[in-house]
Biopython code that builds the backbone (N, CA, C, O; Angstrom):
import numpy as np
from Bio.PDB.StructureBuilder import StructureBuilder

atoms = [
    (1, "MET", "N", (-116.001, -130.401, 75.610)),
    (1, "MET", "CA", (-117.360, -130.651, 75.241)),
    (1, "MET", "C", (-117.387, -130.130, 73.434)),
    (1, "MET", "O", (-116.577, -129.252, 73.139)),
    (2, "PRO", "N", (-118.124, -130.572, 72.523)),
    (2, "PRO", "CA", (-118.007, -130.178, 70.959)),
    (2, "PRO", "C", (-119.383, -128.638, 71.244)),
    (2, "PRO", "O", (-120.458, -128.964, 71.748)),
    (3, "THR", "N", (-119.203, -127.475, 70.956)),
    (3, "THR", "CA", (-120.145, -126.671, 70.335)),
    (3, "THR", "C", (-121.217, -127.004, 69.633)),
    (3, "THR", "O", (-121.335, -128.219, 69.477)),
    (4, "SER", "N", (-121.989, -126.385, 69.185)),
    (4, "SER", "CA", (-123.046, -126.310, 68.461)),
    (4, "SER", "C", (-122.546, -126.082, 66.925)),
    (4, "SER", "O", (-121.795, -125.119, 66.771)),
    (5, "PRO", "N", (-122.773, -126.614, 66.127)),
    (5, "PRO", "CA", (-121.850, -125.567, 64.642)),
    (5, "PRO", "C", (-123.161, -124.715, 64.325)),
    (5, "PRO", "O", (-123.323, -124.304, 63.176)),
    (6, "HIS", "N", (-124.276, -124.390, 65.505)),
    (6, "HIS", "CA", (-125.114, -123.124, 64.678)),
    (6, "HIS", "C", (-124.374, -122.094, 65.661)),
    (6, "HIS", "O", (-124.351, -120.934, 65.248)),
    (7, "ILE", "N", (-123.841, -122.312, 66.747)),
    (7, "ILE", "CA", (-123.767, -120.828, 67.382)),
    (7, "ILE", "C", (-122.157, -120.825, 66.833)),
    (7, "ILE", "O", (-121.509, -119.925, 67.368)),
    (8, "LEU", "N", (-121.631, -121.389, 66.179)),
    (8, "LEU", "CA", (-120.200, -121.267, 65.240)),
    (8, "LEU", "C", (-120.002, -120.646, 64.095)),
    (8, "LEU", "O", (-118.992, -120.191, 63.560)),
    (9, "SER", "N", (-121.534, -120.712, 63.683)),
    (9, "SER", "CA", (-121.732, -120.146, 62.438)),
    (9, "SER", "C", (-121.270, -119.517, 61.833)),
    (9, "SER", "O", (-121.107, -120.436, 61.031)),
    (10, "ASP", "N", (-120.778, -118.625, 61.303)),
    (10, "ASP", "CA", (-120.400, -116.822, 60.451)),
    (10, "ASP", "C", (-121.645, -116.899, 59.688)),
    (10, "ASP", "O", (-121.437, -116.678, 58.495)),
    (11, "ASP", "N", (-123.161, -117.196, 60.037)),
    (11, "ASP", "CA", (-123.927, -116.781, 58.818)),
    (11, "ASP", "C", (-124.191, -115.010, 58.554)),
    (11, "ASP", "O", (-124.726, -114.246, 59.357)),
    (12, "LYS", "N", (-123.738, -114.721, 57.427)),
    (12, "LYS", "CA", (-123.630, -113.143, 57.390)),
    (12, "LYS", "C", (-125.250, -112.753, 56.673)),
    (12, "LYS", "O", (-125.523, -111.553, 56.686)),
    (13, "ASP", "N", (-126.278, -113.678, 56.081)),
    (13, "ASP", "CA", (-127.613, -113.433, 56.231)),
    (13, "ASP", "C", (-127.925, -113.235, 57.076)),
    (13, "ASP", "O", (-128.887, -112.487, 56.903)),
    (14, "ASN", "N", (-127.770, -113.408, 58.160)),
    (14, "ASN", "CA", (-128.870, -113.404, 59.423)),
    (14, "ASN", "C", (-127.818, -112.041, 60.448)),
    (14, "ASN", "O", (-126.846, -112.117, 61.199)),
    (15, "ARG", "N", (-128.723, -110.855, 59.913)),
    (15, "ARG", "CA", (-127.567, -109.884, 60.852)),
    (15, "ARG", "C", (-128.587, -108.899, 61.629)),
    (15, "ARG", "O", (-128.712, -107.676, 61.578)),
    (16, "VAL", "N", (-129.457, -110.165, 62.569)),
    (16, "VAL", "CA", (-130.634, -109.579, 63.142)),
    (16, "VAL", "C", (-129.929, -108.423, 63.904)),
    (16, "VAL", "O", (-130.430, -107.300, 63.853)),
    (17, "GLY", "N", (-128.652, -108.672, 64.694)),
    (17, "GLY", "CA", (-128.144, -107.467, 66.013)),
    (17, "GLY", "C", (-127.212, -106.575, 65.052)),
    (17, "GLY", "O", (-127.236, -105.441, 65.530)),
    (18, "ASP", "N", (-126.582, -106.592, 64.160)),
    (18, "ASP", "CA", (-125.991, -105.845, 63.436)),
    (18, "ASP", "C", (-126.241, -104.274, 63.523)),
    (18, "ASP", "O", (-127.261, -103.833, 62.995)),
    (19, "PRO", "N", (-125.599, -103.644, 63.990)),
    (19, "PRO", "CA", (-126.142, -101.956, 64.404)),
    (19, "PRO", "C", (-126.102, -101.624, 63.057)),
    (19, "PRO", "O", (-127.107, -101.026, 62.674)),
    (20, "ALA", "N", (-125.489, -101.772, 62.460)),
    (20, "ALA", "CA", (-124.834, -101.452, 60.604)),
    (20, "ALA", "C", (-126.230, -101.242, 59.747)),
    (20, "ALA", "O", (-126.450, -100.281, 59.010)),
    (21, "VAL", "N", (-127.146, -102.373, 60.006)),
    (21, "VAL", "CA", (-128.132, -102.251, 59.378)),
    (21, "VAL", "C", (-129.231, -102.067, 59.941)),
    (21, "VAL", "O", (-130.196, -102.520, 59.326)),
    (22, "ILE", "N", (-129.479, -101.449, 61.106)),
    (22, "ILE", "CA", (-130.182, -101.309, 62.081)),
    (22, "ILE", "C", (-130.627, -99.400, 62.249)),
    (22, "ILE", "O", (-131.651, -98.792, 62.560)),
    (23, "THR", "N", (-129.321, -99.024, 61.876)),
    (23, "THR", "CA", (-129.066, -97.175, 62.437)),
    (23, "THR", "C", (-128.774, -97.221, 60.588)),
    (23, "THR", "O", (-127.587, -96.909, 60.677)),
    (24, "ARG", "N", (-128.901, -97.311, 59.707)),
    (24, "ARG", "CA", (-129.404, -96.544, 58.323)),
    (24, "ARG", "C", (-130.449, -95.122, 58.536)),
    (24, "ARG", "O", (-131.672, -95.023, 58.633)),
    (25, "THR", "N", (-129.413, -94.180, 58.554)),
    (25, "THR", "CA", (-130.338, -92.814, 58.378)),
    (25, "THR", "C", (-130.095, -91.879, 56.900)),
    (25, "THR", "O", (-129.049, -91.877, 56.251)),
    (26, "LYS", "N", (-131.065, -91.279, 56.644)),
    (26, "LYS", "CA", (-131.260, -90.700, 55.600)),
    (26, "LYS", "C", (-130.885, -89.395, 55.771)),
    (26, "LYS", "O", (-131.387, -88.624, 56.589)),
    (27, "PRO", "N", (-129.606, -89.035, 54.654)),
    (27, "PRO", "CA", (-128.806, -87.355, 54.943)),
    (27, "PRO", "C", (-129.786, -86.507, 54.938)),
    (27, "PRO", "O", (-130.259, -86.587, 53.805)),
    (28, "LYS", "N", (-130.481, -85.594, 55.649)),
    (28, "LYS", "CA", (-131.072, -84.567, 55.820)),
    (28, "LYS", "C", (-130.619, -83.145, 55.283)),
    (28, "LYS", "O", (-129.809, -82.459, 55.906)),
    (29, "THR", "N", (-131.202, -82.744, 54.073)),
    (29, "THR", "CA", (-131.114, -81.195, 53.428)),
    (29, "THR", "C", (-130.641, -80.087, 54.144)),
    (29, "THR", "O", (-130.479, -80.696, 55.202)),
    (30, "GLN", "N", (-130.220, -78.711, 54.461)),
    (30, "GLN", "CA", (-130.710, -78.119, 54.944)),
    (30, "GLN", "C", (-130.666, -76.974, 53.753)),
    (30, "GLN", "O", (-129.939, -76.823, 52.771)),
    (31, "ARG", "N", (-131.993, -76.099, 54.398)),
    (31, "ARG", "CA", (-131.880, -75.449, 53.392)),
    (31, "ARG", "C", (-130.574, -74.092, 53.456)),
    (31, "ARG", "O", (-129.822, -73.997, 54.426)),
    (32, "PRO", "N", (-130.521, -73.326, 52.492)),
    (32, "PRO", "CA", (-129.338, -72.401, 52.614)),
    (32, "PRO", "C", (-129.417, -71.130, 52.901)),
    (32, "PRO", "O", (-130.339, -70.480, 52.409)),
    (33, "PRO", "N", (-128.569, -70.576, 53.663)),
    (33, "PRO", "CA", (-128.885, -69.713, 54.764)),
    (33, "PRO", "C", (-129.404, -67.896, 54.113)),
    (33, "PRO", "O", (-128.883, -67.270, 53.190)),
    (34, "LEU", "N", (-130.410, -67.537, 54.884)),
    (34, "LEU", "CA", (-130.658, -66.439, 53.744)),
    (34, "LEU", "C", (-129.815, -65.059, 54.611)),
    (34, "LEU", "O", (-129.123, -65.091, 55.629)),
    (35, "TYR", "N", (-130.193, -63.957, 53.770)),
    (35, "TYR", "CA", (-129.149, -62.830, 53.506)),
    (35, "TYR", "C", (-130.232, -61.628, 54.407)),
    (35, "TYR", "O", (-131.367, -62.086, 54.541)),
    (36, "LYS", "N", (-130.098, -60.603, 54.849)),
    (36, "LYS", "CA", (-130.924, -59.090, 54.884)),
    (36, "LYS", "C", (-130.102, -58.321, 54.062)),
    (36, "LYS", "O", (-128.894, -58.170, 54.240)),
    (37, "VAL", "N", (-130.829, -57.787, 53.072)),
    (37, "VAL", "CA", (-130.413, -56.772, 52.409)),
    (37, "VAL", "C", (-130.775, -55.495, 53.148)),
    (37, "VAL", "O", (-131.930, -55.404, 53.564)),
    (38, "MET", "N", (-129.850, -54.408, 53.380)),
    (38, "MET", "CA", (-129.995, -53.045, 54.229)),
    (38, "MET", "C", (-129.399, -51.997, 53.250)),
    (38, "MET", "O", (-128.334, -51.973, 52.633)),
    (39, "LEU", "N", (-130.785, -50.863, 53.341)),
    (39, "LEU", "CA", (-130.219, -49.738, 52.933)),
    (39, "LEU", "C", (-129.730, -48.343, 54.547)),
    (39, "LEU", "O", (-130.236, -48.054, 55.631)),
    (40, "LEU", "N", (-128.689, -47.966, 53.858)),
    (40, "LEU", "CA", (-128.435, -47.370, 55.199)),
    (40, "LEU", "C", (-128.252, -45.793, 54.972)),
    (40, "LEU", "O", (-127.542, -45.129, 54.217)),
    (41, "ASN", "N", (-129.135, -45.503, 55.887)),
    (41, "ASN", "CA", (-129.063, -43.449, 55.654)),
    (41, "ASN", "C", (-127.705, -43.249, 55.691)),
    (41, "ASN", "O", (-126.852, -43.923, 56.267)),
    (42, "ASP", "N", (-127.495, -41.552, 54.544)),
    (42, "ASP", "CA", (-126.646, -40.856, 54.681)),
    (42, "ASP", "C", (-127.256, -39.326, 54.367)),
    (42, "ASP", "O", (-128.479, -39.203, 54.299)),
    (43, "ASP", "N", (-126.747, -38.645, 54.255)),
    (43, "ASP", "CA", (-127.057, -36.882, 54.618)),
    (43, "ASP", "C", (-127.087, -36.565, 53.244)),
    (43, "ASP", "O", (-127.631, -35.479, 53.041)),
    (44, "TYR", "N", (-126.616, -37.246, 52.054)),
    (44, "TYR", "CA", (-126.851, -36.312, 50.825)),
    (44, "TYR", "C", (-127.592, -37.293, 49.517)),
    (44, "TYR", "O", (-127.475, -37.090, 48.309)),
    (45, "THR", "N", (-128.206, -38.163, 50.056)),
    (45, "THR", "CA", (-128.694, -39.020, 48.747)),
    (45, "THR", "C", (-130.249, -38.432, 49.275)),
    (45, "THR", "O", (-130.793, -38.530, 50.375)),
    (46, "PRO", "N", (-130.803, -37.642, 47.712)),
    (46, "PRO", "CA", (-132.056, -37.565, 47.800)),
    (46, "PRO", "C", (-133.594, -38.892, 48.255)),
    (46, "PRO", "O", (-133.712, -39.986, 47.704)),
    (47, "MET", "N", (-134.330, -38.467, 49.098)),
    (47, "MET", "CA", (-135.265, -39.217, 49.133)),
    (47, "MET", "C", (-136.341, -40.100, 48.343)),
    (47, "MET", "O", (-137.075, -41.088, 48.396)),
    (48, "GLU", "N", (-135.724, -38.595, 47.272)),
    (48, "GLU", "CA", (-136.331, -39.444, 45.831)),
    (48, "GLU", "C", (-135.597, -40.251, 45.125)),
    (48, "GLU", "O", (-136.069, -40.916, 44.202)),
    (49, "PHE", "N", (-134.719, -40.276, 45.374)),
    (49, "PHE", "CA", (-133.908, -40.911, 44.802)),
    (49, "PHE", "C", (-133.638, -42.321, 45.103)),
    (49, "PHE", "O", (-133.376, -43.126, 44.209)),
    (50, "VAL", "N", (-133.706, -42.698, 46.580)),
    (50, "VAL", "CA", (-134.130, -44.131, 47.859)),
    (50, "VAL", "C", (-135.271, -44.752, 47.159)),
    (50, "VAL", "O", (-135.157, -45.843, 46.600)),
    (51, "VAL", "N", (-136.251, -44.148, 47.178)),
    (51, "VAL", "CA", (-137.397, -44.536, 46.686)),
    (51, "VAL", "C", (-137.504, -45.016, 45.268)),
    (51, "VAL", "O", (-138.306, -45.918, 45.030)),
    (52, "HIS", "N", (-136.798, -44.521, 44.330)),
    (52, "HIS", "CA", (-136.815, -45.281, 43.021)),
    (52, "HIS", "C", (-136.007, -46.112, 42.819)),
    (52, "HIS", "O", (-135.971, -46.721, 41.750)),
    (53, "VAL", "N", (-134.862, -46.410, 44.169)),
    (53, "VAL", "CA", (-133.850, -47.340, 43.939)),
    (53, "VAL", "C", (-134.683, -48.867, 44.485)),
    (53, "VAL", "O", (-134.433, -50.025, 44.152)),
    (54, "LEU", "N", (-135.840, -48.292, 45.526)),
    (54, "LEU", "CA", (-136.419, -50.233, 46.135)),
    (54, "LEU", "C", (-137.296, -49.820, 45.363)),
    (54, "LEU", "O", (-138.033, -49.522, 46.303)),
    (55, "GLU", "N", (-138.198, -49.378, 44.025)),
    (55, "GLU", "CA", (-139.108, -49.577, 43.213)),
    (55, "GLU", "C", (-138.128, -50.416, 42.326)),
    (55, "GLU", "O", (-138.163, -51.644, 42.406)),
    (56, "ARG", "N", (-137.373, -49.869, 41.595)),
    (56, "ARG", "CA", (-136.313, -50.391, 40.498)),
    (56, "ARG", "C", (-135.816, -51.851, 40.899)),
    (56, "ARG", "O", (-135.931, -52.846, 40.183)),
    (57, "PHE", "N", (-135.287, -51.812, 42.070)),
    (57, "PHE", "CA", (-134.310, -53.129, 42.580)),
    (57, "PHE", "C", (-134.918, -53.956, 43.344)),
    (57, "PHE", "O", (-134.305, -54.960, 43.707)),
    (58, "PHE", "N", (-136.189, -53.748, 43.745)),
    (58, "PHE", "CA", (-136.591, -54.244, 44.803)),
    (58, "PHE", "C", (-138.371, -54.877, 44.576)),
    (58, "PHE", "O", (-139.012, -55.621, 45.318)),
    (59, "GLY", "N", (-138.688, -54.369, 43.544)),
    (59, "GLY", "CA", (-139.844, -53.762, 43.506)),
    (59, "GLY", "C", (-141.119, -53.903, 44.046)),
    (59, "GLY", "O", (-142.146, -54.558, 43.869)),
    (60, "LEU", "N", (-140.720, -53.151, 44.679)),
    (60, "LEU", "CA", (-142.020, -52.219, 45.537)),
    (60, "LEU", "C", (-143.040, -51.472, 44.816)),
    (60, "LEU", "O", (-143.028, -51.290, 43.599)),
    (61, "SER", "N", (-143.915, -51.051, 45.622)),
    (61, "SER", "CA", (-144.863, -50.276, 45.265)),
    (61, "SER", "C", (-144.184, -49.199, 45.610)),
    (61, "SER", "O", (-143.109, -49.249, 46.208)),
    (62, "HIS", "N", (-144.876, -47.942, 45.189)),
    (62, "HIS", "CA", (-144.068, -46.476, 45.526)),
    (62, "HIS", "C", (-144.864, -46.362, 46.898)),
    (62, "HIS", "O", (-144.848, -45.172, 47.213)),
    (63, "ALA", "N", (-145.360, -46.901, 47.577)),
    (63, "ALA", "CA", (-145.989, -46.505, 48.874)),
    (63, "ALA", "C", (-145.183, -47.163, 49.842)),
    (63, "ALA", "O", (-144.813, -46.559, 50.849)),
    (64, "GLN", "N", (-144.770, -48.766, 49.551)),
    (64, "GLN", "CA", (-143.682, -49.405, 50.075)),
    (64, "GLN", "C", (-142.552, -48.853, 50.569)),
    (64, "GLN", "O", (-142.031, -48.745, 51.679)),
    (65, "ALA", "N", (-142.177, -48.358, 48.857)),
    (65, "ALA", "CA", (-140.537, -47.496, 49.049)),
    (65, "ALA", "C", (-140.661, -46.519, 50.041)),
    (65, "ALA", "O", (-139.677, -46.497, 50.780)),
    (66, "PHE", "N", (-141.598, -45.640, 50.335)),
    (66, "PHE", "CA", (-141.315, -44.141, 50.622)),
    (66, "PHE", "C", (-141.508, -44.917, 52.421)),
    (66, "PHE", "O", (-140.936, -44.502, 53.430)),
    (67, "GLU", "N", (-142.378, -45.981, 52.345)),
    (67, "GLU", "CA", (-142.036, -46.273, 54.381)),
    (67, "GLU", "C", (-140.776, -46.749, 54.470)),
    (67, "GLU", "O", (-140.063, -46.142, 55.268)),
    (68, "ILE", "N", (-140.125, -47.952, 53.699)),
    (68, "ILE", "CA", (-138.944, -47.976, 54.074)),
    (68, "ILE", "C", (-137.881, -46.998, 53.845)),
    (68, "ILE", "O", (-136.840, -46.976, 54.501)),
    (69, "MET", "N", (-138.184, -46.143, 52.843)),
    (69, "MET", "CA", (-137.156, -44.748, 52.821)),
    (69, "MET", "C", (-137.069, -43.970, 53.836)),
    (69, "MET", "O", (-135.984, -43.469, 54.134)),
    (70, "ILE", "N", (-138.563, -43.653, 54.781)),
    (70, "ILE", "CA", (-138.961, -42.943, 55.885)),
    (70, "ILE", "C", (-137.735, -44.109, 57.154)),
    (70, "ILE", "O", (-136.822, -43.626, 57.823)),
    (71, "THR", "N", (-137.990, -45.098, 57.143)),
    (71, "THR", "CA", (-137.425, -45.606, 58.591)),
    (71, "THR", "C", (-135.844, -45.664, 57.885)),
    (71, "THR", "O", (-135.269, -44.834, 58.589)),
    (72, "VAL", "N", (-135.303, -45.928, 57.369)),
    (72, "VAL", "CA", (-134.114, -45.731, 56.830)),
    (72, "VAL", "C", (-133.709, -44.068, 57.282)),
    (72, "VAL", "O", (-132.918, -43.893, 58.210)),
    (73, "HIS", "N", (-134.028, -43.452, 56.898)),
    (73, "HIS", "CA", (-134.364, -41.683, 57.472)),
    (73, "HIS", "C", (-134.286, -41.601, 58.763)),
    (73, "HIS", "O", (-133.379, -40.900, 59.212)),
    (74, "LYS", "N", (-135.110, -42.215, 59.608)),
    (74, "LYS", "CA", (-135.415, -42.118, 61.031)),
    (74, "LYS", "C", (-134.265, -42.696, 61.596)),
    (74, "LYS", "O", (-133.332, -42.036, 62.053)),
    (75, "LYS", "N", (-134.344, -44.421, 61.558)),
    (75, "LYS", "CA", (-133.765, -45.384, 62.339)),
    (75, "LYS", "C", (-132.239, -45.102, 61.761)),
    (75, "LYS", "O", (-131.338, -45.207, 62.594)),
    (76, "GLY", "N", (-131.915, -44.795, 60.569)),
    (76, "GLY", "CA", (-130.299, -45.008, 59.918)),
    (76, "GLY", "C", (-130.035, -46.250, 59.611)),
    (76, "GLY", "O", (-128.848, -46.575, 59.583)),
    (77, "LEU", "N", (-130.982, -47.167, 59.331)),
    (77, "LEU", "CA", (-130.781, -48.116, 58.186)),
    (77, "LEU", "C", (-132.481, -49.210, 58.494)),
    (77, "LEU", "O", (-133.078, -49.327, 59.564)),
    (78, "ALA", "N", (-132.803, -49.763, 57.300)),
    (78, "ALA", "CA", (-134.061, -50.714, 57.095)),
    (78, "ALA", "C", (-133.695, -51.529, 56.141)),
    (78, "ALA", "O", (-133.086, -51.232, 55.113)),
    (79, "VAL", "N", (-134.318, -53.261, 56.713)),
    (79, "VAL", "CA", (-134.287, -54.588, 56.207)),
    (79, "VAL", "C", (-134.992, -54.321, 54.265)),
    (79, "VAL", "O", (-136.206, -54.436, 54.097)),
    (80, "VAL", "N", (-134.512, -54.147, 53.624)),
    (80, "VAL", "CA", (-135.189, -54.279, 52.427)),
    (80, "VAL", "C", (-135.802, -55.516, 51.842)),
    (80, "VAL", "O", (-136.853, -55.515, 51.201)),
    (81, "GLY", "N", (-135.022, -56.644, 52.124)),
    (81, "GLY", "CA", (-135.547, -57.548, 51.785)),
    (81, "GLY", "C", (-134.655, -59.173, 52.430)),
    (81, "GLY", "O", (-133.553, -59.181, 52.979)),
    (82, "VAL", "N", (-135.260, -60.021, 52.236)),
    (82, "VAL", "CA", (-134.391, -61.090, 52.568)),
    (82, "VAL", "C", (-134.117, -62.116, 51.219)),
    (82, "VAL", "O", (-134.996, -62.112, 50.358)),
    (83, "PHE", "N", (-132.970, -62.956, 51.025)),
    (83, "PHE", "CA", (-132.643, -63.461, 49.739)),
    (83, "PHE", "C", (-131.914, -64.366, 50.002)),
    (83, "PHE", "O", (-131.828, -64.488, 51.224)),
    (84, "SER", "N", (-131.114, -65.346, 49.260)),
    (84, "SER", "CA", (-130.338, -66.303, 49.482)),
    (84, "SER", "C", (-128.958, -65.688, 48.698)),
    (84, "SER", "O", (-129.157, -64.937, 47.743)),
    (85, "PHE", "N", (-128.008, -65.902, 48.968)),
    (85, "PHE", "CA", (-126.759, -65.311, 49.175)),
    (85, "PHE", "C", (-126.761, -64.758, 47.945)),
    (85, "PHE", "O", (-126.924, -63.539, 47.893)),
    (86, "GLU", "N", (-126.570, -65.573, 46.595)),
    (86, "GLU", "CA", (-126.299, -64.755, 45.372)),
    (86, "GLU", "C", (-127.373, -63.616, 44.731)),
    (86, "GLU", "O", (-126.963, -62.794, 43.911)),
    (87, "VAL", "N", (-129.104, -63.643, 45.278)),
    (87, "VAL", "CA", (-129.415, -62.971, 44.685)),
    (87, "VAL", "C", (-129.713, -61.392, 45.417)),
    (87, "VAL", "O", (-130.341, -60.458, 44.919)),
    (88, "ALA", "N", (-128.895, -61.471, 47.037)),
    (88, "ALA", "CA", (-128.350, -60.639, 47.839)),
    (88, "ALA", "C", (-127.203, -59.640, 47.183)),
    (88, "ALA", "O", (-127.130, -58.424, 47.003)),
    (89, "GLU", "N", (-126.614, -60.421, 47.002)),
    (89, "GLU", "CA", (-124.876, -60.398, 46.447)),
    (89, "GLU", "C", (-125.717, -59.372, 45.284)),
    (89, "GLU", "O", (-126.090, -58.290, 45.736)),
    (90, "THR", "N", (-125.952, -59.596, 44.172)),
    (90, "THR", "CA", (-126.400, -59.088, 43.092)),
    (90, "THR", "C", (-127.438, -57.739, 43.641)),
    (90, "THR", "O", (-127.066, -56.635, 43.243)),
    (91, "LYS", "N", (-128.409, -57.762, 44.320)),
    (91, "LYS", "CA", (-128.709, -56.811, 44.360)),
    (91, "LYS", "C", (-128.012, -55.872, 45.275)),
    (91, "LYS", "O", (-128.518, -54.757, 45.155)),
    (92, "VAL", "N", (-127.226, -55.887, 45.981)),
    (92, "VAL", "CA", (-126.682, -55.033, 46.775)),
    (92, "VAL", "C", (-125.252, -54.369, 45.538)),
    (92, "VAL", "O", (-124.699, -53.269, 45.564)),
    (93, "ALA", "N", (-125.045, -55.433, 44.663)),
    (93, "ALA", "CA", (-124.411, -54.775, 43.410)),
    (93, "ALA", "C", (-124.612, -53.319, 42.991)),
    (93, "ALA", "O", (-124.063, -52.219, 43.053)),
    (94, "GLN", "N", (-126.005, -54.094, 42.406)),
    (94, "GLN", "CA", (-127.170, -53.312, 41.638)),
    (94, "GLN", "C", (-127.355, -51.821, 42.575)),
    (94, "GLN", "O", (-127.555, -50.676, 42.171)),
    (95, "VAL", "N", (-127.260, -52.148, 43.436)),
    (95, "VAL", "CA", (-127.653, -50.766, 44.048)),
    (95, "VAL", "C", (-126.706, -49.814, 43.964)),
    (95, "VAL", "O", (-126.843, -48.799, 43.281)),
    (96, "MET", "N", (-125.397, -50.162, 44.849)),
    (96, "MET", "CA", (-124.141, -49.903, 45.243)),
    (96, "MET", "C", (-123.388, -49.186, 43.730)),
    (96, "MET", "O", (-122.561, -48.281, 43.833)),
    (97, "ASP", "N", (-123.863, -49.804, 42.222)),
    (97, "ASP", "CA", (-123.773, -49.283, 41.092)),
    (97, "ASP", "C", (-123.951, -48.405, 40.506)),
    (97, "ASP", "O", (-123.211, -47.613, 39.923)),
    (98, "PHE", "N", (-125.729, -48.562, 40.717)),
    (98, "PHE", "CA", (-126.619, -47.218, 39.829)),
    (98, "PHE", "C", (-126.533, -46.100, 40.716)),
    (98, "PHE", "O", (-126.574, -44.978, 40.213)),
    (99, "SER", "N", (-126.385, -46.262, 42.337)),
    (99, "SER", "CA", (-125.807, -45.274, 42.795)),
    (99, "SER", "C", (-124.727, -44.075, 42.533)),
    (99, "SER", "O", (-124.860, -42.854, 42.609)),
    (100, "ARG", "N", (-123.524, -44.955, 42.169)),
    (100, "ARG", "CA", (-122.171, -44.404, 42.102)),
    (100, "ARG", "C", (-122.455, -43.891, 40.869)),
    (100, "ARG", "O", (-122.129, -42.705, 40.826)),
    (101, "ARG", "N", (-122.907, -44.272, 39.893)),
    (101, "ARG", "CA", (-123.657, -43.785, 38.074)),
    (101, "ARG", "C", (-124.040, -42.854, 38.475)),
    (101, "ARG", "O", (-123.464, -42.039, 37.753)),
    (102, "HIS", "N", (-124.802, -42.143, 39.332)),
    (102, "HIS", "CA", (-125.795, -40.950, 39.352)),
    (102, "HIS", "C", (-125.292, -40.103, 40.895)),
    (102, "HIS", "O", (-125.994, -39.250, 41.438)),
    (103, "GLN", "N", (-124.191, -40.480, 41.317)),
    (103, "GLN", "CA", (-123.496, -39.396, 41.793)),
    (103, "GLN", "C", (-123.845, -39.515, 43.272)),
    (103, "GLN", "O", (-123.712, -38.506, 43.965)),
    (104, "HIS", "N", (-124.268, -40.620, 43.809)),
    (104, "HIS", "CA", (-125.111, -40.865, 45.228)),
    (104, "HIS", "C", (-123.830, -41.520, 45.767)),
    (104, "HIS", "O", (-122.841, -41.942, 45.167)),
    (105, "PRO", "N", (-124.182, -41.475, 47.282)),
    (105, "PRO", "CA", (-122.776, -42.342, 48.420)),
    (105, "PRO", "C", (-123.854, -43.310, 49.004)),
    (105, "PRO", "O", (-123.396, -44.106, 49.824)),
    (106, "LEU", "N", (-125.568, -43.431, 48.680)),
    (106, "LEU", "CA", (-125.904, -44.056, 49.037)),
    (106, "LEU", "C", (-125.379, -45.775, 49.060)),
    (106, "LEU", "O", (-124.856, -46.332, 48.095)),
    (107, "GLN", "N", (-125.657, -46.413, 50.370)),
    (107, "GLN", "CA", (-125.177, -47.812, 50.737)),
    (107, "GLN", "C", (-125.700, -48.625, 51.183)),
    (107, "GLN", "O", (-126.226, -48.438, 52.280)),
    (108, "CYS", "N", (-125.806, -50.033, 50.472)),
    (108, "CYS", "CA", (-126.095, -50.862, 50.460)),
    (108, "CYS", "C", (-125.587, -52.104, 51.004)),
    (108, "CYS", "O", (-124.744, -52.570, 50.236)),
    (109, "THR", "N", (-125.772, -52.823, 52.034)),
    (109, "THR", "CA", (-125.358, -54.114, 52.699)),
    (109, "THR", "C", (-126.133, -55.150, 52.966)),
    (109, "THR", "O", (-127.349, -54.994, 53.083)),
    (110, "MET", "N", (-125.417, -56.617, 53.130)),
    (110, "MET", "CA", (-125.797, -57.946, 53.408)),
    (110, "MET", "C", (-125.308, -57.991, 54.844)),
    (110, "MET", "O", (-124.513, -57.223, 55.385)),
    (111, "GLU", "N", (-125.970, -59.094, 55.381)),
    (111, "GLU", "CA", (-125.448, -59.646, 56.296)),
    (111, "GLU", "C", (-126.356, -61.052, 57.098)),
    (111, "GLU", "O", (-127.521, -61.154, 57.482)),
    (112, "LYS", "N", (-125.625, -61.643, 57.105)),
    (112, "LYS", "CA", (-126.327, -63.368, 57.515)),
    (112, "LYS", "C", (-127.690, -63.156, 58.347)),
    (112, "LYS", "O", (-127.661, -62.374, 59.298)),
    (113, "GLU", "N", (-129.039, -63.916, 57.975)),
    (113, "GLU", "CA", (-129.924, -63.483, 58.625)),
    (113, "GLU", "C", (-130.147, -64.541, 60.241)),
    (113, "GLU", "O", (-131.023, -64.248, 61.054)),
]
sb = StructureBuilder()
sb.init_structure("model")
sb.init_model(0)
sb.init_chain("A")
sb.init_seg("    ")
for serial, (resi, resn, name, xyz) in enumerate(atoms, 1):
    if name == "N":
        sb.init_residue(resn, " ", resi, " ")
    sb.init_atom(name, np.array(xyz, "f"), 0.0, 1.0, " ", f" {name:<3s}", serial, name[0])
structure = sb.get_structure()
């Protein structure tokens, strides 16, 4: 029994059931991960120096810097800000370098949020 040419036709323009055409998706872009920058307490760095660092490198007001310094002193550490990797890395390096140049053991670290 001959079959109809319509059934055996290899018509590439008619792809109604082709899943490749139906399931096209746009790639979703993800936001880059953020990093917390933290100051750690020590028994040697003067409180005034910590306040100065917070004002200078993190743009905090004196009142904000004083509050964070007290948190670092009482709790052992405090999150100073949350930034992209590059900004967080730069801030940590600036604080550590500035502290060393002023002969203070102040520690500044970062971790993924």
